[in-house]
Structures are given as C-alpha cells and as structure tokens.
N, C-alpha and C positions, 0 to 999 in steps of 0.2 A: 437423563437419557438423551443422546444425541438425536437430532432430526434424521429422517430417512435420507434426505438429500442436503449435503452441506453448502451446495451452490444451486439456486433456483434459476431456472432459464426461461424466459419469454422471447419469442421472435415474431416480429409483425413489421410491415413496412420497410424491410430491409434493415432493421434495427434488432440486435439481440440486447436484451437487458439481463444482466447477471446480478443476482442478489446473493451475498454472502449471508448463510443461514445457520448461525450459532448464536441467536440473540441472548440466551441465558448466559453465554460466556462472552458477551460483546463481541461476538464475532472474532475471538481470538484464533490466531492462525495455528492450528494442529497441523501434524504432517499430512493428515487425511484432507483437510480443507485445502492445504496447499496443492496437494496433488489434483483434487477436484477441480480447482480453480485453473490450474494449468491445462487440464485436459479438456475443460469446457471452453476455455478461450482458443486452444488448438482446434477444436472442433468448429467453433463459430468462424474462426480464420479460414478454414477450408470449405465452408458453406457458400454455395452460390446465392443464397437468399439472404445473406447477412453483408451488408457493406460498412457497418460501424457498430460499435459495442459500447455499451453503458454499463459501469460498474457501481454498485450500491451495496448498502448493508442493511439487513434487517433491523428496525428499530429496537432499541434507543441508539445504538452506536453504529458507526461506519465500520471501525476495526480497532481493537484493543492491542493489536500487535501480537507478538509471538505468545503462545500458550505458556505461561511461566511455569505451571504445574508439569507440563510435558517437559519443558525445558530443565526442570529440577531433577528429572528421572536419571540423568547422568551425562556424561562427557559425550557419548556418541549421540544421544538425543540433541544435546546442545548444538553441536557442530553440524548434524544432519539437518538442522533447521535452516541452515545458512546455505544459499545457493547463489547462482549467478543472478538471480532476481525473481520476482513473484510471478511473471508471466514468462512463457516461452516465446521464442522469437515470432514475431507475427507481423503481418502486412498492414492490416485494418486498424483505424483509428479506436482507442479506447478512451471514452470520456468518464471522468469520475463524478459521480453524484454524490457528494459527501453529506450524508443525513445527520450525523452526529459526531461523536468524538473519533479523531483519527490520530492514533497515539503510537509513537516508536515504529515498531515495524508496520502499524497500520498508516502512519505518515509516510513511511517509505512506500508502501503499496499505493498509496494516492499519488505520490510524485512519480511513480511509474507509468501513471495514465498520462495520455498526451496533453490533456488540461482538465480543469476542475470547476464545476459549478457547485455551489454550497448552499445548504439550507441554512437559515438563520440561527438552526440549533448546532450547526458545525463547531468543532473546536479542534484545535491541532496543537500537538506537544511532542517535543522529542524527549522523552524520559530514560534514554538509554543509560545515561550516567547515574541517575537516581536508581534504576533498577539492578544496575551493575552488569550489563551486557553492552556488547559493542554493535554499531550499524555495520551491516554486511551486504546490503542490497542497494549501495549507492547514495546513501543519504548525505555523505560529506562532499558529493559532487553535486547532486541534483539540488539540494536545498539552498546551498549558495547561487547556484544558476537562477533559482527562482526568486530569491528575496534578498540577495546580497550576501557577503560573507560576513559582516558584522552582525546583522540580524539572525543570520543562521547561528553563529557563535551564541548569541544571547539565548535562542531557544535551546540549544544542546547544553550549554553551561548551566543554565538555570533550571530546566525542565519545566518551565511555566506554560500555562496554556495561552494560545492565541485564538481570540474569538474570531467569528465570521467577518466582521467589519473590519478589524485589523488584518486578517488575512487577505481581504479584498484591496486594502489600501496599501499593502506590501507587495501585491502582485503574486501571491500564492495561489490565489483562486481567481477566476475570470469574471464570475458573476456570483451574486448572492441573491436567493430568491425566497419565498415564504417555503416552509416545510412542505405544505401541501402540494405546492408547484414543482418541487424540486425534479422528480422523475420525469414529469411531463416536459419541462423546460430542457432537460438533458436529451430526452428522446427527440424533441423537436430539432435540436441542434444536430443529432445523429441522423434524423430523416433529412435534414439540409444537406448533410455530407453524402448520404445515400443517393441524392438526387443528381450528383455529379459523377461523371464516368469514374469507376472505381480505379482502373488502371491509372487515372491521373492523380487522384488523391494519394494512393499507394505510392506512386513515384515521388511526389513532393514530400510525403512523410519519410520515405527511405532517405531523401536528401538530407532533410532536417537531422534524422538520426546519424547519418555518416558523419555529418558536419560536428555535431555533439560528440560523437565518438572520438574524432581526432583531437578534440580538446580534453575530453574526460576519461577514455578508454584506459589508459595507463592508471589514472587516478583510482578508477573503479576496482581494477585488479588489485592494486596496492590495499586499499580498503579492505577487501575480501580476505587477502592474506593476513592481514594485521588482525582481523576480527576472528578468523579461524584460530590463529595461534593464540591470541588473547583467551578467547572463550575456553580453548583446551586447557590452558594453564590454570585458569581459575576454577574450571569445574574439576579438575583434577585435584586441586588444593581443597577445595570444598568437600569432595568425596573422602578425601583422607582424614579431614576435620569431622566428618560426619554431620555437616550443616548445609547439605544442598538446598534444603527447604527455605534457607535464609532468602535467597532470590525471590521466592513467592512472597514471603513476608514484606520484603522491600517494595515489591511491585503491587500488593494487593489493593493499596489505597489510591492508586494512580488513575483509575477511570471510575466515574460515578454516572 
C-alpha cells in the first residue's frame, strides 16, 4: 500500500525539507511521485517563508530511479515518465541530501540538485544500460560536468556502484557526513543560504544555470529526443514479443 503522501514536507528557518516517501519501493519514481515532487517544489519556490530546499529520501534509499513495474506497463507509460527533468523551473536552490542508493533516474534526480551532501551510506550508480532504458533527464550532460567524461563513461558502461568516499574524491558530492548528521548538515547549509538576500542568491543561481545551458542545452534536448525514440521502439518491440516484464527482471537486482 502506498503512503498517503509520497513527498513529505517540513518548513522551518526559511528551509523546506522534501522527503521522497516510498521507502518500500526504494523511493522509485512513479508518475504520482514525480507529479507530487514537481508540485511540492513549485509550491516551495513560490513561498515567501522558503529561501532554499533540501531533498532527501526515506531510508534506506535516496531513490532507485524510475519505477520499473510502471515502466513495463507499456510504451505510453515508458515515454510518459520521461520529461524535461525531475523539477519544474525554479529560482531557489535545492540541496540534495543523499541518504542511500541513488541509482539511474535517482542519480539523475541527484544531479538535478544544485549540489550534494552525502551520507556515508550513499552509493551512486548509472544502471540505464543494465536495465535497458535510456537517460532522459540530462545525465549525459550533467554527469560528465560533475566528474569528467571518462569517469562518467565508466559509470554508464559498467553500471557499477560508486561509494560515498569515491563520489567525494571524484567531485560528485561536496561533503560526506555520518548518516545521522546528513539532514542536519544539509539544513544548516540551506539556513546559511537563507541568511543571504534571496534575490541575490537567485540571481547568481540564474547566471550559473544560464551559463550551463549555453554549454549543454542542445545536448540535453538531443538526449531527450534520443531517449524517447529508443524507449518507444524498445517497448513496442517488447509488447509485440509479449515480454515487457523483462525490464523488471533485469532491474530487480540493481538496488539493495
């Protein structure tokens, strides 16, 4: 049974903490969870009492990526889960507090945050190829920007996990703290942001984003088109073969 709220929200001291709340499903991204996350983010972005956001997951995982069972429902479900990104356009910073595994779409969700603080339990993997789906939220742009092209290719081609210490040394995360300190540390950084005039932070953030878009906007659009085309073709083929569940079997062992 799904929880009543798929995204929990707490607001205090100018900071909104958003928690993905499908722990039994490793916070996998169903259409309903994506919709709630987008709406909650948009609502927080519009609130006068919120200057920064923290995104984390209900233990034990941060996010296991797209819900493979929903993905196997058919082509429309597959392509419908691919959009412009996990967040709507927003002005206020989002800090990712990575409490556990961030896999595939979950890794893309983490990369969409402005920066990341990781628990010692955090792990990162790009298993798109292992599962048989394609990135569509800008991973092929954002991951190389974070850790370099060759390391990004290593992650995507092997599907292997990167632990928190490696993620720190590679530049994927800013800090690694104990699991118990994770949300408190992310909140403190968000409070530091909230202590500065919001209009100044938002303008600097906008400049960062616009500069990044000049470099990567065409690449992101290209990735999204390729992802939609590939996914549609693959799921049409699987539907005709009566083997749509194969994607679930391939992905079922990726997160523990």
